[in-house]
HTML snippet that shows the backbone in 3Dmol.js (N, CA, C, O; Angstrom):
<script src="https://3Dmol.org/build/3Dmol-min.js"></script>
<div id="view" style="width:600px;height:400px;position:relative"></div>
<script>
const pdb = `
ATOM      1  N   MET A   1       0.846  -1.174   0.000  1.00  0.00           N
ATOM      2  CA  MET A   1       0.000   0.000   0.000  1.00  0.00           C
ATOM      3  C   MET A   1       0.890   1.236   0.000  1.00  0.00           C
ATOM      4  O   MET A   1       1.885   1.297   0.722  1.00  0.00           O
ATOM      5  N   ALA A   2       0.526   2.210  -0.810  1.00  0.00           N
ATOM      6  CA  ALA A   2       1.307   3.432  -0.932  1.00  0.00           C
ATOM      7  C   ALA A   2       0.818   4.466   0.074  1.00  0.00           C
ATOM      8  O   ALA A   2      -0.373   4.564   0.368  1.00  0.00           O
ATOM      9  N   TYR A   3       1.777   5.237   0.594  1.00  0.00           N
ATOM     10  CA  TYR A   3       1.452   6.267   1.574  1.00  0.00           C
ATOM     11  C   TYR A   3       1.954   7.621   1.111  1.00  0.00           C
ATOM     12  O   TYR A   3       2.931   7.703   0.367  1.00  0.00           O
ATOM     13  N   GLY A   4       1.296   8.676   1.545  1.00  0.00           N
ATOM     14  CA  GLY A   4       1.765  10.033   1.344  1.00  0.00           C
ATOM     15  C   GLY A   4       1.933  10.422  -0.112  1.00  0.00           C
ATOM     16  O   GLY A   4       1.029  10.265  -0.932  1.00  0.00           O
ATOM     17  N   GLN A   5       3.132  10.939  -0.410  1.00  0.00           N
ATOM     18  CA  GLN A   5       3.425  11.471  -1.745  1.00  0.00           C
ATOM     19  C   GLN A   5       3.324  10.395  -2.821  1.00  0.00           C
ATOM     20  O   GLN A   5       2.866  10.671  -3.929  1.00  0.00           O
ATOM     21  N   GLN A   6       3.742   9.181  -2.508  1.00  0.00           N
ATOM     22  CA  GLN A   6       3.671   8.084  -3.476  1.00  0.00           C
ATOM     23  C   GLN A   6       2.221   7.797  -3.870  1.00  0.00           C
ATOM     24  O   GLN A   6       1.936   7.517  -5.034  1.00  0.00           O
ATOM     25  N   LYS A   7       1.309   7.865  -2.901  1.00  0.00           N
ATOM     26  CA  LYS A   7      -0.105   7.634  -3.174  1.00  0.00           C
ATOM     27  C   LYS A   7      -0.668   8.717  -4.091  1.00  0.00           C
ATOM     28  O   LYS A   7      -1.416   8.413  -5.021  1.00  0.00           O
ATOM     29  N   ILE A   8      -0.318   9.961  -3.841  1.00  0.00           N
ATOM     30  CA  ILE A   8      -0.794  11.083  -4.655  1.00  0.00           C
ATOM     31  C   ILE A   8      -0.295  10.949  -6.087  1.00  0.00           C
ATOM     32  O   ILE A   8      -1.051  11.153  -7.037  1.00  0.00           O
ATOM     33  N   GLN A   9       0.996  10.603  -6.237  1.00  0.00           N
ATOM     34  CA  GLN A   9       1.561  10.435  -7.579  1.00  0.00           C
ATOM     35  C   GLN A   9       0.884   9.293  -8.320  1.00  0.00           C
ATOM     36  O   GLN A   9       0.634   9.393  -9.521  1.00  0.00           O
ATOM     37  N   SER A  10       0.589   8.220  -7.619  1.00  0.00           N
ATOM     38  CA  SER A  10      -0.072   7.071  -8.231  1.00  0.00           C
ATOM     39  C   SER A  10      -1.483   7.444  -8.701  1.00  0.00           C
ATOM     40  O   SER A  10      -1.912   7.031  -9.778  1.00  0.00           O
ATOM     41  N   GLN A  11      -2.198   8.223  -7.889  1.00  0.00           N
ATOM     42  CA  GLN A  11      -3.547   8.652  -8.267  1.00  0.00           C
ATOM     43  C   GLN A  11      -3.513   9.572  -9.482  1.00  0.00           C
ATOM     44  O   GLN A  11      -4.358   9.453 -10.369  1.00  0.00           O
ATOM     45  N   GLN A  12      -2.553  10.485  -9.533  1.00  0.00           N
ATOM     46  CA  GLN A  12      -2.445  11.391 -10.672  1.00  0.00           C
ATOM     47  C   GLN A  12      -2.113  10.626 -11.951  1.00  0.00           C
ATOM     48  O   GLN A  12      -2.675  10.893 -13.013  1.00  0.00           O
ATOM     49  N   LYS A  13      -1.206   9.686 -11.834  1.00  0.00           N
ATOM     50  CA  LYS A  13      -0.819   8.877 -12.992  1.00  0.00           C
ATOM     51  C   LYS A  13      -2.012   8.065 -13.507  1.00  0.00           C
ATOM     52  O   LYS A  13      -2.214   7.950 -14.715  1.00  0.00           O
ATOM     53  N   ASN A  14      -2.788   7.514 -12.597  1.00  0.00           N
ATOM     54  CA  ASN A  14      -3.967   6.734 -12.965  1.00  0.00           C
ATOM     55  C   ASN A  14      -5.023   7.622 -13.628  1.00  0.00           C
ATOM     56  O   ASN A  14      -5.658   7.199 -14.593  1.00  0.00           O
ATOM     57  N   ALA A  15      -5.219   8.835 -13.132  1.00  0.00           N
ATOM     58  CA  ALA A  15      -6.196   9.756 -13.711  1.00  0.00           C
ATOM     59  C   ALA A  15      -5.816  10.115 -15.147  1.00  0.00           C
ATOM     60  O   ALA A  15      -6.682  10.176 -16.020  1.00  0.00           O
ATOM     61  N   ILE A  16      -4.552  10.348 -15.389  1.00  0.00           N
ATOM     62  CA  ILE A  16      -4.074  10.671 -16.742  1.00  0.00           C
ATOM     63  C   ILE A  16      -4.289   9.470 -17.665  1.00  0.00           C
ATOM     64  O   ILE A  16      -4.712   9.620 -18.811  1.00  0.00           O
ATOM     65  N   LYS A  17      -3.993   8.292 -17.152  1.00  0.00           N
ATOM     66  CA  LYS A  17      -4.170   7.071 -17.944  1.00  0.00           C
ATOM     67  C   LYS A  17      -5.644   6.860 -18.297  1.00  0.00           C
ATOM     68  O   LYS A  17      -5.955   6.518 -19.438  1.00  0.00           O
ATOM     69  N   GLN A  18      -6.545   7.055 -17.352  1.00  0.00           N
ATOM     70  CA  GLN A  18      -7.980   6.890 -17.583  1.00  0.00           C
ATOM     71  C   GLN A  18      -8.494   7.903 -18.615  1.00  0.00           C
ATOM     72  O   GLN A  18      -9.311   7.561 -19.469  1.00  0.00           O
ATOM     73  N   ALA A  19      -8.011   9.149 -18.532  1.00  0.00           N
ATOM     74  CA  ALA A  19      -8.429  10.176 -19.485  1.00  0.00           C
ATOM     75  C   ALA A  19      -7.969   9.811 -20.893  1.00  0.00           C
ATOM     76  O   ALA A  19      -8.707  10.015 -21.857  1.00  0.00           O
ATOM     77  N   GLY A  20      -6.773   9.280 -21.017  1.00  0.00           N
ATOM     78  CA  GLY A  20      -6.257   8.865 -22.314  1.00  0.00           C
ATOM     79  C   GLY A  20      -7.070   7.741 -22.915  1.00  0.00           C
ATOM     80  O   GLY A  20      -7.293   7.715 -24.126  1.00  0.00           O
ATOM     81  N   GLN A  21      -7.517   6.809 -22.087  1.00  0.00           N
ATOM     82  CA  GLN A  21      -8.328   5.695 -22.578  1.00  0.00           C
ATOM     83  C   GLN A  21      -9.698   6.176 -23.047  1.00  0.00           C
ATOM     84  O   GLN A  21     -10.226   5.661 -24.032  1.00  0.00           O
ATOM     85  N   LYS A  22     -10.278   7.153 -22.360  1.00  0.00           N
ATOM     86  CA  LYS A  22     -11.571   7.691 -22.781  1.00  0.00           C
ATOM     87  C   LYS A  22     -11.457   8.375 -24.130  1.00  0.00           C
ATOM     88  O   LYS A  22     -12.352   8.252 -24.967  1.00  0.00           O
ATOM     89  N   LYS A  23     -10.363   9.098 -24.350  1.00  0.00           N
ATOM     90  CA  LYS A  23     -10.175   9.773 -25.638  1.00  0.00           C
ATOM     91  C   LYS A  23     -10.019   8.757 -26.764  1.00  0.00           C
ATOM     92  O   LYS A  23     -10.509   8.975 -27.872  1.00  0.00           O
ATOM     93  N   LYS A  24      -9.339   7.648 -26.484  1.00  0.00           N
ATOM     94  CA  LYS A  24      -9.165   6.611 -27.501  1.00  0.00           C
ATOM     95  C   LYS A  24     -10.501   5.995 -27.894  1.00  0.00           C
ATOM     96  O   LYS A  24     -10.725   5.682 -29.063  1.00  0.00           O
ATOM     97  N   GLN A  25     -11.382   5.821 -26.922  1.00  0.00           N
ATOM     98  CA  GLN A  25     -12.680   5.213 -27.170  1.00  0.00           C
ATOM     99  C   GLN A  25     -13.636   6.190 -27.833  1.00  0.00           C
ATOM    100  O   GLN A  25     -14.716   5.800 -28.276  1.00  0.00           O
ATOM    101  N   GLY A  26     -13.256   7.428 -27.903  1.00  0.00           N
ATOM    102  CA  GLY A  26     -14.107   8.425 -28.526  1.00  0.00           C
ATOM    103  C   GLY A  26     -14.934   9.186 -27.511  1.00  0.00           C
ATOM    104  O   GLY A  26     -15.408  10.283 -27.805  1.00  0.00           O
ATOM    105  N   GLY A  27     -15.116   8.638 -26.339  1.00  0.00           N
ATOM    106  CA  GLY A  27     -15.879   9.319 -25.300  1.00  0.00           C
ATOM    107  C   GLY A  27     -17.309   9.596 -25.735  1.00  0.00           C
ATOM    108  O   GLY A  27     -17.601   9.566 -26.931  1.00  0.00           O
ATOM    109  N   HIS A  28     -18.177   9.855 -24.825  1.00  0.00           N
ATOM    110  CA  HIS A  28     -19.568  10.148 -25.148  1.00  0.00           C
ATOM    111  C   HIS A  28     -19.764  11.648 -25.080  1.00  0.00           C
ATOM    112  O   HIS A  28     -19.646  12.253 -24.014  1.00  0.00           O
ATOM    113  N   ASP A  29     -20.058  12.236 -26.205  1.00  0.00           N
ATOM    114  CA  ASP A  29     -20.262  13.674 -26.276  1.00  0.00           C
ATOM    115  C   ASP A  29     -21.753  13.958 -26.139  1.00  0.00           C
ATOM    116  O   ASP A  29     -22.517  13.728 -27.076  1.00  0.00           O
ATOM    117  N   GLN A  30     -22.168  14.456 -24.983  1.00  0.00           N
ATOM    118  CA  GLN A  30     -23.587  14.669 -24.721  1.00  0.00           C
ATOM    119  C   GLN A  30     -24.179  15.772 -25.583  1.00  0.00           C
ATOM    120  O   GLN A  30     -25.335  15.677 -25.995  1.00  0.00           O
ATOM    121  N   LYS A  31     -23.412  16.813 -25.862  1.00  0.00           N
ATOM    122  CA  LYS A  31     -23.939  17.908 -26.680  1.00  0.00           C
ATOM    123  C   LYS A  31     -24.232  17.435 -28.102  1.00  0.00           C
ATOM    124  O   LYS A  31     -25.262  17.786 -28.678  1.00  0.00           O
ATOM    125  N   ALA A  32     -23.339  16.651 -28.656  1.00  0.00           N
ATOM    126  CA  ALA A  32     -23.540  16.149 -30.016  1.00  0.00           C
ATOM    127  C   ALA A  32     -24.729  15.188 -30.063  1.00  0.00           C
ATOM    128  O   ALA A  32     -25.512  15.208 -31.013  1.00  0.00           O
ATOM    129  N   ALA A  33     -24.859  14.355 -29.043  1.00  0.00           N
ATOM    130  CA  ALA A  33     -25.971  13.411 -29.003  1.00  0.00           C
ATOM    131  C   ALA A  33     -27.309  14.138 -28.868  1.00  0.00           C
ATOM    132  O   ALA A  33     -28.295  13.761 -29.501  1.00  0.00           O
ATOM    133  N   ALA A  34     -27.333  15.176 -28.047  1.00  0.00           N
ATOM    134  CA  ALA A  34     -28.564  15.938 -27.864  1.00  0.00           C
ATOM    135  C   ALA A  34     -28.950  16.672 -29.145  1.00  0.00           C
ATOM    136  O   ALA A  34     -30.126  16.735 -29.502  1.00  0.00           O
ATOM    137  N   LYS A  35     -27.964  17.219 -29.824  1.00  0.00           N
ATOM    138  CA  LYS A  35     -28.245  17.942 -31.063  1.00  0.00           C
ATOM    139  C   LYS A  35     -28.733  16.979 -32.147  1.00  0.00           C
ATOM    140  O   LYS A  35     -29.608  17.334 -32.936  1.00  0.00           O
ATOM    141  N   ALA A  36     -28.187  15.783 -32.192  1.00  0.00           N
ATOM    142  CA  ALA A  36     -28.603  14.797 -33.189  1.00  0.00           C
ATOM    143  C   ALA A  36     -30.036  14.319 -32.930  1.00  0.00           C
ATOM    144  O   ALA A  36     -30.732  13.909 -33.859  1.00  0.00           O
ATOM    145  N   ALA A  37     -30.476  14.374 -31.660  1.00  0.00           N
ATOM    146  CA  ALA A  37     -31.821  13.929 -31.315  1.00  0.00           C
ATOM    147  C   ALA A  37     -32.890  14.928 -31.747  1.00  0.00           C
ATOM    148  O   ALA A  37     -34.061  14.562 -31.846  1.00  0.00           O
ATOM    149  N   LEU A  38     -32.520  16.168 -32.005  1.00  0.00           N
ATOM    150  CA  LEU A  38     -33.482  17.195 -32.399  1.00  0.00           C
ATOM    151  C   LEU A  38     -33.687  17.128 -33.914  1.00  0.00           C
ATOM    152  O   LEU A  38     -32.994  17.803 -34.677  1.00  0.00           O
ATOM    153  N   ILE A  39     -34.648  16.306 -34.334  1.00  0.00           N
ATOM    154  CA  ILE A  39     -34.809  16.064 -35.765  1.00  0.00           C
ATOM    155  C   ILE A  39     -35.986  16.789 -36.385  1.00  0.00           C
ATOM    156  O   ILE A  39     -36.059  16.897 -37.609  1.00  0.00           O
ATOM    157  N   TYR A  40     -36.918  17.296 -35.571  1.00  0.00           N
ATOM    158  CA  TYR A  40     -38.070  18.020 -36.101  1.00  0.00           C
ATOM    159  C   TYR A  40     -37.848  19.516 -35.903  1.00  0.00           C
ATOM    160  O   TYR A  40     -37.444  19.946 -34.822  1.00  0.00           O
ATOM    161  N   THR A  41     -38.111  20.306 -36.934  1.00  0.00           N
ATOM    162  CA  THR A  41     -37.957  21.755 -36.851  1.00  0.00           C
ATOM    163  C   THR A  41     -39.280  22.416 -37.214  1.00  0.00           C
ATOM    164  O   THR A  41     -39.863  22.134 -38.262  1.00  0.00           O
ATOM    165  N   CYS A  42     -39.741  23.290 -36.342  1.00  0.00           N
ATOM    166  CA  CYS A  42     -40.984  24.013 -36.567  1.00  0.00           C
ATOM    167  C   CYS A  42     -40.798  24.958 -37.749  1.00  0.00           C
ATOM    168  O   CYS A  42     -39.804  25.680 -37.832  1.00  0.00           O
ATOM    169  N   THR A  43     -41.759  24.944 -38.654  1.00  0.00           N
ATOM    170  CA  THR A  43     -41.660  25.788 -39.850  1.00  0.00           C
ATOM    171  C   THR A  43     -41.929  27.248 -39.552  1.00  0.00           C
ATOM    172  O   THR A  43     -41.553  28.114 -40.342  1.00  0.00           O
ATOM    173  N   VAL A  44     -42.572  27.545 -38.430  1.00  0.00           N
ATOM    174  CA  VAL A  44     -42.911  28.927 -38.088  1.00  0.00           C
ATOM    175  C   VAL A  44     -41.810  29.584 -37.259  1.00  0.00           C
ATOM    176  O   VAL A  44     -41.316  30.652 -37.619  1.00  0.00           O
ATOM    177  N   CYS A  45     -41.424  28.951 -36.148  1.00  0.00           N
ATOM    178  CA  CYS A  45     -40.467  29.579 -35.233  1.00  0.00           C
ATOM    179  C   CYS A  45     -39.069  28.977 -35.289  1.00  0.00           C
ATOM    180  O   CYS A  45     -38.174  29.434 -34.578  1.00  0.00           O
ATOM    181  N   GLU A  46     -38.866  27.954 -36.126  1.00  0.00           N
ATOM    182  CA  GLU A  46     -37.566  27.305 -36.310  1.00  0.00           C
ATOM    183  C   GLU A  46     -37.021  26.647 -35.032  1.00  0.00           C
ATOM    184  O   GLU A  46     -35.812  26.450 -34.905  1.00  0.00           O
ATOM    185  N   THR A  47     -37.895  26.315 -34.101  1.00  0.00           N
ATOM    186  CA  THR A  47     -37.491  25.603 -32.894  1.00  0.00           C
ATOM    187  C   THR A  47     -37.330  24.126 -33.230  1.00  0.00           C
ATOM    188  O   THR A  47     -38.129  23.558 -33.974  1.00  0.00           O
ATOM    189  N   GLN A  48     -36.281  23.506 -32.672  1.00  0.00           N
ATOM    190  CA  GLN A  48     -36.033  22.095 -32.927  1.00  0.00           C
ATOM    191  C   GLN A  48     -36.584  21.255 -31.787  1.00  0.00           C
ATOM    192  O   GLN A  48     -36.482  21.625 -30.617  1.00  0.00           O
ATOM    193  N   MET A  49     -37.178  20.101 -32.151  1.00  0.00           N
ATOM    194  CA  MET A  49     -37.781  19.211 -31.177  1.00  0.00           C
ATOM    195  C   MET A  49     -37.400  17.764 -31.461  1.00  0.00           C
ATOM    196  O   MET A  49     -37.104  17.411 -32.602  1.00  0.00           O
ATOM    197  N   PRO A  50     -37.407  16.915 -30.416  1.00  0.00           N
ATOM    198  CA  PRO A  50     -36.959  15.533 -30.591  1.00  0.00           C
ATOM    199  C   PRO A  50     -37.990  14.567 -31.160  1.00  0.00           C
ATOM    200  O   PRO A  50     -37.612  13.563 -31.764  1.00  0.00           O
ATOM    201  N   ASP A  51     -39.281  14.839 -30.984  1.00  0.00           N
ATOM    202  CA  ASP A  51     -40.277  13.871 -31.441  1.00  0.00           C
ATOM    203  C   ASP A  51     -41.528  14.574 -31.963  1.00  0.00           C
ATOM    204  O   ASP A  51     -41.736  15.755 -31.684  1.00  0.00           O
ATOM    205  N   PRO A  52     -42.364  13.856 -32.721  1.00  0.00           N
ATOM    206  CA  PRO A  52     -43.551  14.487 -33.316  1.00  0.00           C
ATOM    207  C   PRO A  52     -44.585  14.936 -32.280  1.00  0.00           C
ATOM    208  O   PRO A  52     -45.329  15.886 -32.524  1.00  0.00           O
ATOM    209  N   LYS A  53     -44.639  14.267 -31.141  1.00  0.00           N
ATOM    210  CA  LYS A  53     -45.599  14.655 -30.107  1.00  0.00           C
ATOM    211  C   LYS A  53     -45.270  16.059 -29.583  1.00  0.00           C
ATOM    212  O   LYS A  53     -46.160  16.899 -29.448  1.00  0.00           O
ATOM    213  N   THR A  54     -44.023  16.299 -29.298  1.00  0.00           N
ATOM    214  CA  THR A  54     -43.586  17.617 -28.835  1.00  0.00           C
ATOM    215  C   THR A  54     -43.781  18.647 -29.933  1.00  0.00           C
ATOM    216  O   THR A  54     -44.144  19.793 -29.666  1.00  0.00           O
ATOM    217  N   PHE A  55     -43.541  18.239 -31.154  1.00  0.00           N
ATOM    218  CA  PHE A  55     -43.712  19.124 -32.306  1.00  0.00           C
ATOM    219  C   PHE A  55     -45.171  19.585 -32.403  1.00  0.00           C
ATOM    220  O   PHE A  55     -45.443  20.766 -32.619  1.00  0.00           O
ATOM    221  N   LYS A  56     -46.095  18.649 -32.242  1.00  0.00           N
ATOM    222  CA  LYS A  56     -47.514  19.004 -32.323  1.00  0.00           C
ATOM    223  C   LYS A  56     -47.932  19.878 -31.140  1.00  0.00           C
ATOM    224  O   LYS A  56     -48.722  20.807 -31.308  1.00  0.00           O
ATOM    225  N   GLN A  57     -47.412  19.592 -29.952  1.00  0.00           N
ATOM    226  CA  GLN A  57     -47.714  20.419 -28.789  1.00  0.00           C
ATOM    227  C   GLN A  57     -47.221  21.850 -29.004  1.00  0.00           C
ATOM    228  O   GLN A  57     -47.902  22.806 -28.633  1.00  0.00           O
ATOM    229  N   ASN A  58     -46.048  21.993 -29.597  1.00  0.00           N
ATOM    230  CA  ASN A  58     -45.521  23.314 -29.909  1.00  0.00           C
ATOM    231  C   ASN A  58     -46.448  24.035 -30.883  1.00  0.00           C
ATOM    232  O   ASN A  58     -46.749  25.214 -30.701  1.00  0.00           O
ATOM    233  N   PHE A  59     -46.894  23.338 -31.898  1.00  0.00           N
ATOM    234  CA  PHE A  59     -47.778  23.928 -32.902  1.00  0.00           C
ATOM    235  C   PHE A  59     -49.092  24.371 -32.275  1.00  0.00           C
ATOM    236  O   PHE A  59     -49.583  25.466 -32.553  1.00  0.00           O
ATOM    237  N   ASP A  60     -49.664  23.509 -31.421  1.00  0.00           N
ATOM    238  CA  ASP A  60     -50.947  23.825 -30.791  1.00  0.00           C
ATOM    239  C   ASP A  60     -50.848  25.007 -29.833  1.00  0.00           C
ATOM    240  O   ASP A  60     -51.756  25.836 -29.780  1.00  0.00           O
ATOM    241  N   SER A  61     -49.771  25.092 -29.084  1.00  0.00           N
ATOM    242  CA  SER A  61     -49.675  26.144 -28.075  1.00  0.00           C
ATOM    243  C   SER A  61     -49.103  27.455 -28.611  1.00  0.00           C
ATOM    244  O   SER A  61     -49.565  28.528 -28.223  1.00  0.00           O
ATOM    245  N   LYS A  62     -48.121  27.389 -29.484  1.00  0.00           N
ATOM    246  CA  LYS A  62     -47.448  28.596 -29.955  1.00  0.00           C
ATOM    247  C   LYS A  62     -48.058  29.190 -31.230  1.00  0.00           C
ATOM    248  O   LYS A  62     -48.014  30.403 -31.434  1.00  0.00           O
ATOM    249  N   HIS A  63     -48.621  28.340 -32.080  1.00  0.00           N
ATOM    250  CA  HIS A  63     -49.127  28.795 -33.379  1.00  0.00           C
ATOM    251  C   HIS A  63     -50.548  28.282 -33.641  1.00  0.00           C
ATOM    252  O   HIS A  63     -50.764  27.563 -34.617  1.00  0.00           O
ATOM    253  N   PRO A  64     -51.506  28.630 -32.807  1.00  0.00           N
ATOM    254  CA  PRO A  64     -52.855  28.063 -32.973  1.00  0.00           C
ATOM    255  C   PRO A  64     -53.573  28.533 -34.239  1.00  0.00           C
ATOM    256  O   PRO A  64     -54.457  27.832 -34.731  1.00  0.00           O
ATOM    257  N   LYS A  65     -53.217  29.699 -34.776  1.00  0.00           N
ATOM    258  CA  LYS A  65     -53.895  30.211 -35.966  1.00  0.00           C
ATOM    259  C   LYS A  65     -53.287  29.695 -37.264  1.00  0.00           C
ATOM    260  O   LYS A  65     -53.883  29.832 -38.332  1.00  0.00           O
ATOM    261  N   THR A  66     -52.117  29.112 -37.171  1.00  0.00           N
ATOM    262  CA  THR A  66     -51.432  28.589 -38.351  1.00  0.00           C
ATOM    263  C   THR A  66     -51.969  27.205 -38.686  1.00  0.00           C
ATOM    264  O   THR A  66     -52.297  26.422 -37.795  1.00  0.00           O
ATOM    265  N   LEU A  67     -52.054  26.912 -39.980  1.00  0.00           N
ATOM    266  CA  LEU A  67     -52.508  25.588 -40.402  1.00  0.00           C
ATOM    267  C   LEU A  67     -51.518  24.526 -39.947  1.00  0.00           C
ATOM    268  O   LEU A  67     -50.303  24.722 -39.988  1.00  0.00           O
ATOM    269  N   LEU A  68     -52.064  23.400 -39.515  1.00  0.00           N
ATOM    270  CA  LEU A  68     -51.251  22.298 -39.032  1.00  0.00           C
ATOM    271  C   LEU A  68     -50.472  21.669 -40.181  1.00  0.00           C
ATOM    272  O   LEU A  68     -51.008  21.460 -41.269  1.00  0.00           O
ATOM    273  N   SER A  69     -49.227  21.378 -39.929  1.00  0.00           N
ATOM    274  CA  SER A  69     -48.370  20.756 -40.924  1.00  0.00           C
ATOM    275  C   SER A  69     -48.914  19.371 -41.282  1.00  0.00           C
ATOM    276  O   SER A  69     -49.389  18.664 -40.394  1.00  0.00           O
ATOM    277  N   PRO A  70     -48.860  18.960 -42.557  1.00  0.00           N
ATOM    278  CA  PRO A  70     -49.411  17.650 -42.959  1.00  0.00           C
ATOM    279  C   PRO A  70     -48.751  16.472 -42.248  1.00  0.00           C
ATOM    280  O   PRO A  70     -49.394  15.440 -42.052  1.00  0.00           O
ATOM    281  N   GLU A  71     -47.502  16.601 -41.864  1.00  0.00           N
ATOM    282  CA  GLU A  71     -46.827  15.497 -41.185  1.00  0.00           C
ATOM    283  C   GLU A  71     -47.320  15.309 -39.739  1.00  0.00           C
ATOM    284  O   GLU A  71     -47.028  14.291 -39.111  1.00  0.00           O
ATOM    285  N   LEU A  72     -48.071  16.301 -39.211  1.00  0.00           N
ATOM    286  CA  LEU A  72     -48.582  16.204 -37.857  1.00  0.00           C
ATOM    287  C   LEU A  72     -50.069  15.832 -37.805  1.00  0.00           C
ATOM    288  O   LEU A  72     -50.643  15.764 -36.718  1.00  0.00           O
ATOM    289  N   ALA A  73     -50.676  15.601 -38.913  1.00  0.00           N
ATOM    290  CA  ALA A  73     -52.123  15.355 -38.975  1.00  0.00           C
ATOM    291  C   ALA A  73     -52.534  14.122 -38.167  1.00  0.00           C
ATOM    292  O   ALA A  73     -53.587  14.141 -37.531  1.00  0.00           O
ATOM    293  N   ASP A  74     -51.746  13.066 -38.172  1.00  0.00           N
ATOM    294  CA  ASP A  74     -52.134  11.824 -37.501  1.00  0.00           C
ATOM    295  C   ASP A  74     -51.448  11.616 -36.152  1.00  0.00           C
ATOM    296  O   ASP A  74     -51.577  10.540 -35.567  1.00  0.00           O
ATOM    297  N   VAL A  75     -50.725  12.610 -35.642  1.00  0.00           N
ATOM    298  CA  VAL A  75     -50.000  12.478 -34.376  1.00  0.00           C
ATOM    299  C   VAL A  75     -50.932  12.793 -33.211  1.00  0.00           C
ATOM    300  O   VAL A  75     -51.652  13.791 -33.230  1.00  0.00           O
ATOM    301  N   GLN A  76     -50.910  11.932 -32.199  1.00  0.00           N
ATOM    302  CA  GLN A  76     -51.698  12.157 -30.984  1.00  0.00           C
ATOM    303  C   GLN A  76     -50.871  12.939 -29.980  1.00  0.00           C
ATOM    304  O   GLN A  76     -49.780  12.501 -29.613  1.00  0.00           O
ATOM    305  N   ALA A  77     -51.360  14.082 -29.526  1.00  0.00           N
ATOM    306  CA  ALA A  77     -50.619  14.922 -28.570  1.00  0.00           C
ATOM    307  C   ALA A  77     -50.985  14.599 -27.155  1.00  0.00           C
ATOM    308  O   ALA A  77     -50.457  15.210 -26.225  1.00  0.00           O
TER     309      ALA A  77
END
`;
const viewer = $3Dmol.createViewer("view");
viewer.addModel(pdb, "pdb");
viewer.setStyle({}, {cartoon: {color: "spectrum"}});
viewer.zoomTo();
viewer.render();
</script>
């Protein structure tokens, strides 16, 4: 078992090694994943949404006077 300064050096070395392994694996980029999930874009306000249900809710609440988009006609909100 390592004590004192040796323990600290061992922990730092291990942290650097772990970070290097994550970079090799590509790591999980949450911002990129979240942006890729936003596939629906409102034609009126250009807001991006992840699913058709949210898209229809946006249309109903924000743009009630605008005609409903044909792709949302059969979606249940």
